[in-house]
C-alpha positions as CSV (number, residue, x, y, z in Angstrom):
1,M,0.0,0.0,0.0
2,L,2.8,2.4,0.9
3,F,4.5,1.5,-2.5
4,L,1.3,2.4,-4.3
5,F,1.1,5.7,-2.5
6,F,4.6,6.7,-3.4
7,L,4.0,5.6,-7.0
8,I,0.9,7.9,-7.2
9,I,2.9,10.8,-5.7
10,A,5.7,10.2,-8.2
11,A,3.2,10.1,-11.1
12,V,1.6,13.3,-10.0
13,A,5.0,15.0,-9.6
14,A,6.1,13.8,-13.1
15,E,2.8,15.1,-14.5
16,Y,3.2,18.6,-13.1
17,W,6.8,18.7,-14.2
18,S,6.0,17.5,-17.8
19,L,3.3,20.2,-18.1
20,G,6.0,22.9,-17.7
21,H,8.9,21.2,-19.4
22,A,7.3,19.2,-22.3
23,L,9.3,21.2,-24.9
24,D,12.6,21.6,-23.1
25,G,15.5,20.8,-25.3
26,V,13.4,20.7,-28.5
27,S,14.3,23.2,-31.3
28,H,12.8,23.7,-34.7
29,A,13.8,25.4,-38.0
30,Y,12.2,25.4,-41.5
31,A,12.9,27.3,-44.7
32,P,12.8,26.9,-48.5
33,D,15.9,25.3,-50.1
34,R,16.4,28.4,-52.3
35,S,15.8,32.2,-52.3
36,L,14.4,32.6,-55.8
37,A,12.0,30.5,-57.8
38,E,10.0,30.6,-61.0
39,P,6.2,30.8,-60.9
40,G,4.9,27.2,-60.5
41,E,8.4,25.8,-60.0
42,V,8.7,23.0,-57.5
43,F,11.2,23.6,-54.6
44,L,11.7,21.9,-51.3
45,L,10.5,23.2,-47.9
46,R,12.9,21.7,-45.4
47,S,11.9,21.2,-41.7
48,E,14.1,20.1,-38.9
49,L,13.3,19.2,-35.3
50,V,16.1,18.4,-32.7
51,N,15.6,16.9,-29.3
52,A,18.8,17.9,-27.5
53,S,17.7,16.4,-24.2
54,R,18.2,13.0,-22.8
55,R,14.6,12.3,-22.4
56,F,12.1,10.7,-24.7
57,V,9.4,13.0,-26.2
58,P,6.5,10.6,-26.8
59,F,4.2,13.2,-28.5
60,L,4.8,16.5,-30.3
61,K,2.3,18.4,-32.4
62,L,3.9,20.6,-35.0
63,E,2.1,23.4,-36.9
64,E,4.2,25.4,-39.4
65,S,2.7,28.6,-40.9
66,V,2.9,28.7,-44.7
67,P,1.6,31.2,-47.4
68,E,-2.0,30.7,-48.4
69,E,-1.0,30.2,-52.0
70,L,1.4,27.3,-51.3
71,T,0.7,24.1,-53.2
72,L,2.0,20.7,-52.2
73,S,3.1,18.2,-54.8
74,E,2.6,15.4,-52.3
75,G,1.4,15.2,-48.7
76,E,-1.7,17.2,-49.1
77,D,-3.1,15.7,-45.9
78,L,-0.6,17.7,-43.9
79,L,-2.2,21.0,-44.9
80,E,-4.8,22.5,-42.6
81,Q,-6.7,25.8,-42.7
82,T,-6.9,27.2,-39.2
83,S,-8.2,30.5,-37.7
84,T,-4.7,31.9,-37.8
85,G,-3.9,30.9,-41.4
86,R,-2.7,28.0,-43.4
87,K,-0.5,25.5,-41.7
88,L,1.5,22.3,-42.2
89,S,0.5,20.0,-39.4
90,D,2.3,16.8,-38.2
91,R,2.5,14.5,-35.2
92,I,6.0,13.3,-34.1
93,F,7.8,11.5,-31.4
94,L,11.5,12.0,-30.7
95,L,14.0,9.7,-29.1
96,P,16.7,11.2,-26.9
97,R,19.3,13.2,-28.9
98,Q,17.3,12.6,-32.1
99,K,17.1,14.8,-35.2
100,W,13.9,14.7,-37.3
101,E,14.0,16.1,-40.9
102,R,11.4,16.5,-43.6
103,S,11.5,17.8,-47.2
104,L,8.3,18.6,-48.9
105,P,8.1,19.5,-52.7
106,V,6.0,22.6,-52.9
107,S,5.3,25.4,-55.4
108,L,3.9,29.0,-55.5
109,P,1.8,30.1,-58.5
110,A,2.6,33.8,-59.0
111,R,5.3,36.5,-58.7
112,G,5.8,37.9,-55.3
113,R,7.5,37.7,-51.9
114,Y,6.3,34.9,-49.7
115,I,7.1,34.6,-46.0
116,F,7.2,31.6,-43.7
117,R,6.5,33.3,-40.3
118,G,6.7,30.8,-37.5
119,V,5.7,27.5,-35.8
120,S,3.4,26.3,-33.1
121,M,4.6,23.3,-31.1
122,A,2.7,21.4,-28.4
123,G,4.0,18.5,-26.3
124,G,2.1,15.9,-24.4
125,D,2.1,15.6,-20.6
126,F,3.5,12.6,-18.7
127,L,0.1,10.8,-18.4
128,G,-0.9,11.7,-22.0
129,L,-4.0,13.6,-20.8
130,K,-3.1,17.2,-21.8
131,E,-1.1,19.2,-24.3
132,T,1.1,22.2,-23.5
133,G,2.7,24.3,-26.2
134,N,4.0,27.6,-27.4
135,T,4.3,29.6,-30.6
136,Y,7.8,30.5,-31.8
137,S,8.6,33.3,-34.2
138,E,10.7,32.2,-37.1
139,F,11.3,34.0,-40.4
140,S,12.3,32.8,-43.8
141,E,11.2,33.9,-47.3
142,I,11.3,33.0,-51.0
143,V,10.9,35.4,-53.9
144,V,9.0,34.2,-57.0
145,V,10.3,36.2,-60.0
146,P,8.0,37.3,-62.9
147,A,7.5,34.9,-65.7
148,R,9.3,35.6,-69.0
149,L,7.0,37.1,-71.6
150,E,7.0,35.1,-74.8
151,R,5.6,37.3,-77.6
152,A,6.6,37.3,-81.3
153,D,6.1,41.1,-81.7
154,L,8.2,41.8,-78.6
155,D,11.1,39.6,-79.9
156,L,10.9,41.3,-83.3
157,A,10.9,44.8,-81.8
158,L,13.8,44.0,-79.5
159,G,15.8,42.3,-82.2
160,S,15.3,45.1,-84.7
161,Y,16.1,47.8,-82.2
162,L,19.2,46.2,-80.7
163,G,20.5,45.0,-84.1
164,D,20.0,48.5,-85.7
165,R,22.0,50.1,-82.9
166,S,24.8,47.6,-83.3
167,V,25.1,48.3,-87.0
168,R,25.1,52.1,-86.5
169,R,27.8,51.8,-83.9
170,F,29.9,49.9,-86.5
171,L,29.3,52.5,-89.2
172,L,29.7,55.5,-87.0
173,E,32.3,54.2,-84.5
174,D,34.1,56.7,-82.4
175,P,37.7,55.3,-82.0
176,V,40.3,56.8,-79.7
177,L,43.5,55.1,-80.6
178,T,45.0,54.1,-84.0
179,V,47.0,50.9,-83.6
180,G,47.8,50.2,-87.3
181,F,46.7,50.2,-90.9
182,S,45.3,47.6,-93.3
183,P,44.1,47.5,-96.9
184,Y,40.6,48.8,-97.6
185,T,38.3,45.9,-98.3
186,G,35.1,47.9,-99.0
187,R,33.5,46.7,-95.7
188,E,35.1,49.4,-93.5
189,P,33.4,52.8,-92.9
190,M,34.7,55.6,-95.2
191,K,35.8,57.7,-92.3
192,S,38.4,55.0,-91.4
193,I,40.4,55.6,-94.7
194,S,43.8,57.2,-94.1
195,W,44.4,59.3,-97.1
196,P,48.1,60.2,-96.3
197,R,48.8,56.5,-95.8
198,S,47.0,55.6,-99.0
199,L,49.1,58.1,-101.0
200,V,52.3,56.5,-99.6
201,S,51.3,52.9,-100.2
202,G,49.6,53.5,-103.6
203,E,46.4,51.8,-102.4
204,L,43.5,52.6,-100.1
205,M,44.5,52.0,-96.5
206,V,42.2,52.1,-93.4
207,K,43.1,52.8,-89.8
208,N,42.8,50.0,-87.2
209,F,41.4,51.3,-84.0
210,D,41.5,50.3,-80.3
211,H,37.9,50.9,-79.0
212,T,37.5,51.7,-75.4
213,T,33.8,52.2,-75.4
214,Q,31.2,49.3,-75.4
215,L,27.6,49.3,-76.6
216,C,25.4,49.5,-73.5
217,A,21.8,50.3,-72.6
218,N,19.5,51.8,-69.9
219,V,16.3,49.8,-69.1
220,F,13.6,51.9,-67.5
221,L,10.6,50.5,-65.7
222,C,7.8,52.9,-64.8
223,V,5.2,51.9,-62.2
224,R,2.0,54.1,-61.8
225,R,-0.5,54.0,-59.0
226,G,-3.7,52.3,-60.1
227,Q,-6.9,51.0,-58.5
228,S,-8.5,48.5,-60.8
229,D,-7.7,44.9,-61.6
230,E,-6.8,45.9,-65.1
231,D,-4.2,48.3,-63.7
232,A,-2.7,45.5,-61.6
233,Q,-2.6,43.1,-64.6
234,R,-0.8,45.8,-66.8
235,T,1.7,46.3,-64.0
236,E,2.4,42.6,-63.7
237,A,2.9,42.5,-67.5
238,C,5.4,45.3,-67.2
239,F,7.4,43.2,-64.7
240,S,7.5,40.3,-67.2
241,L,8.5,42.7,-70.0
242,A,11.4,44.0,-67.9
243,R,12.6,40.5,-67.3
244,T,12.4,39.7,-71.0
245,V,14.3,42.8,-72.0
246,C,17.1,42.1,-69.5
247,E,17.5,38.5,-70.5
248,T,17.6,39.6,-74.2
249,L,20.4,42.0,-73.4
250,E,22.2,39.2,-71.5
251,E,21.9,36.9,-74.5
252,K,23.4,39.6,-76.7
253,K,26.2,40.3,-74.2
254,L,25.3,44.0,-73.9
255,K,26.0,45.7,-70.6
256,Y,22.9,47.5,-69.2
257,R,21.7,49.6,-66.3
258,F,18.3,49.0,-64.7
259,L,16.3,52.0,-63.3
260,T,12.8,52.1,-61.8
261,N,10.5,54.0,-59.6
262,A,8.9,50.8,-58.2
263,D,8.7,50.3,-54.4
264,T,9.9,46.9,-53.2
265,A,9.0,44.7,-50.2
266,G,11.7,43.5,-47.8
267,A,15.5,43.9,-48.0
268,F,15.3,45.8,-51.4
269,S,13.1,48.7,-50.2
270,L,15.6,51.2,-51.7
271,W,16.1,49.2,-54.9
272,D,15.8,51.7,-57.7
273,C,19.0,51.5,-59.7
274,V,21.1,48.5,-60.6
275,D,24.2,49.9,-62.2
276,D,25.9,48.7,-65.4
277,G,26.7,45.0,-65.4
278,L,26.4,41.7,-67.2
279,G,26.2,38.1,-66.1
280,S,24.1,35.8,-64.0
281,S,24.7,37.7,-60.7
282,H,23.7,41.0,-62.3
283,L,20.6,39.5,-63.7
284,Q,19.6,37.7,-60.5
285,T,19.8,41.0,-58.6
286,I,17.3,42.6,-61.0
287,L,15.0,39.5,-61.0
288,E,14.9,39.5,-57.2
289,G,14.0,43.2,-57.2
290,L,11.3,42.5,-59.8
291,G,9.9,39.7,-57.6
292,R,9.8,42.0,-54.6
293,A,8.4,44.9,-56.4
294,T,4.9,46.2,-55.5
295,H,2.4,48.0,-57.6
296,E,3.1,51.3,-55.8
297,P,5.7,53.9,-57.0
298,A,8.4,54.8,-54.5
299,K,8.9,58.2,-56.2
300,P,7.8,60.1,-59.4
301,F,9.2,58.6,-62.6
302,Q,10.4,62.1,-63.6
303,R,13.1,61.8,-60.9
304,V,14.4,58.5,-62.4
305,L,14.6,60.3,-65.8
306,E,16.5,63.3,-64.2
307,S,19.0,60.9,-62.7
308,A,19.5,59.2,-66.0
309,L,20.0,62.6,-67.8
310,H,22.9,63.4,-65.3
311,R,24.6,60.1,-66.3
312,S,23.8,60.0,-70.0
313,A,26.5,59.1,-72.5
314,E,26.8,59.2,-76.3
315,G,25.7,55.9,-77.9
316,R,23.8,54.5,-74.9
317,M,20.5,52.9,-75.9
318,N,17.3,53.5,-73.8
319,V,14.5,51.0,-73.5
320,F,11.4,52.2,-71.6
321,I,8.7,50.0,-70.1
322,F,5.4,51.8,-69.3
323,P,2.0,50.3,-68.2
324,E,0.4,52.4,-70.9
325,S,1.5,54.9,-73.5
326,C,2.9,58.1,-71.8
327,L,4.2,59.8,-75.0
328,A,1.2,61.9,-75.9
329,E,2.1,65.5,-76.2
330,D,-0.2,66.4,-73.4
331,G,0.2,63.1,-71.5
332,P,-0.6,63.0,-67.8
333,D,3.0,62.7,-66.8
334,G,4.7,64.7,-69.4
335,F,7.5,62.2,-70.1
336,R,7.8,63.1,-73.8
337,G,10.1,66.1,-73.3
338,Q,12.5,64.4,-70.9
339,I,12.7,61.3,-73.1
340,R,13.6,63.4,-76.1
341,L,16.2,65.3,-74.2
342,L,17.7,61.9,-73.1
343,E,17.7,60.9,-76.8
344,R,19.6,64.0,-77.8
345,C,22.2,63.4,-75.1
346,C,22.6,59.7,-76.1
347,G,22.3,60.3,-79.9
348,C,19.7,57.6,-80.6
349,Q,16.0,56.8,-80.5
350,S,14.4,55.1,-77.5
351,L,12.4,51.9,-77.7
352,I,9.0,52.2,-75.9
353,L,7.4,49.0,-74.6
354,T,3.9,48.6,-73.2
355,P,1.7,45.6,-72.5
356,D,-0.1,46.5,-75.7
357,G,2.9,46.6,-78.0
358,A,6.2,48.3,-78.9
359,Q,7.1,51.5,-80.6
360,E,10.1,53.6,-81.2
361,S,10.0,57.3,-80.1
362,A,8.7,59.4,-83.0
363,R,11.9,61.5,-83.1
364,K,14.2,60.9,-86.0
365,E,17.5,59.3,-85.4
366,A,20.0,61.8,-84.1
367,A,22.9,62.6,-86.5
368,V,26.2,61.5,-85.1
């Protein structure tokens, strides 16, 4: 009888202790396996639980907060809709010093910044009668970049514009150093002919130059405040247009600078200018900014144009992306005058892209 009494006392003491220490030594972490993803692309959501204690955890209820738009490729039964949002729910037991890991293939359907905010854990008591738990703040995120816009008229406009600029640079090149002479073949620009050298040699000779300048471009993205669903769709189309333009410049190995007035969510809140560059790292920086971009302007687009005018250079191409045409003489934002001033400084037309189509600025090509 005395033994039974002490056994009951021990069980009650263990019960009270377990209610306050059910999660002692248990830690959790979860995050996507990458920072950037394509719309609809499958990536892994990795979860990890560690029991650092020497005791057995017979029951642990895990609820991980996930974005509402998250889709599981498998394990749909783990998803639950609760009063506080969508969660991945699981029941686990942990041996002493055990690590538990899970990788779920998931996807997100559309461009944007998605946050994984935290986890709720509940552990069972000693007698298995109650649960005691807590909510832990965690933070991880993934940015879904805009989809590339596949459109025949866009490919034609970009190819024509960039090809025409390249040809003009060859015909009207601006060399800075003569490194030698070679016979004229008929393919060189007339300005390259050296008449004194031709008189000496008795045949037409052209100068060979060392060029220190490289063909490069500005890519401008304009965001305008809108209220309707159509405005939102046009802005999303502009993000896809911007990606397509940048990837086309990458394919053609042309250095480019990216400028925008779009506001961004998260770490890129001051993202408005990505300076001249080329390569995967440069492109990824722009794509991440496009994924984080909101539909709200951070500043008037005129200020972006003023900044570009201060850094304009001869021969630099300019590609503008607008939600709608802003080139009317009495347009709401009055961009026409500033764009033409930039054209005069750079010596070439601008390419204007909107979700409805492409057009070159009405101004004639500047004489060089």
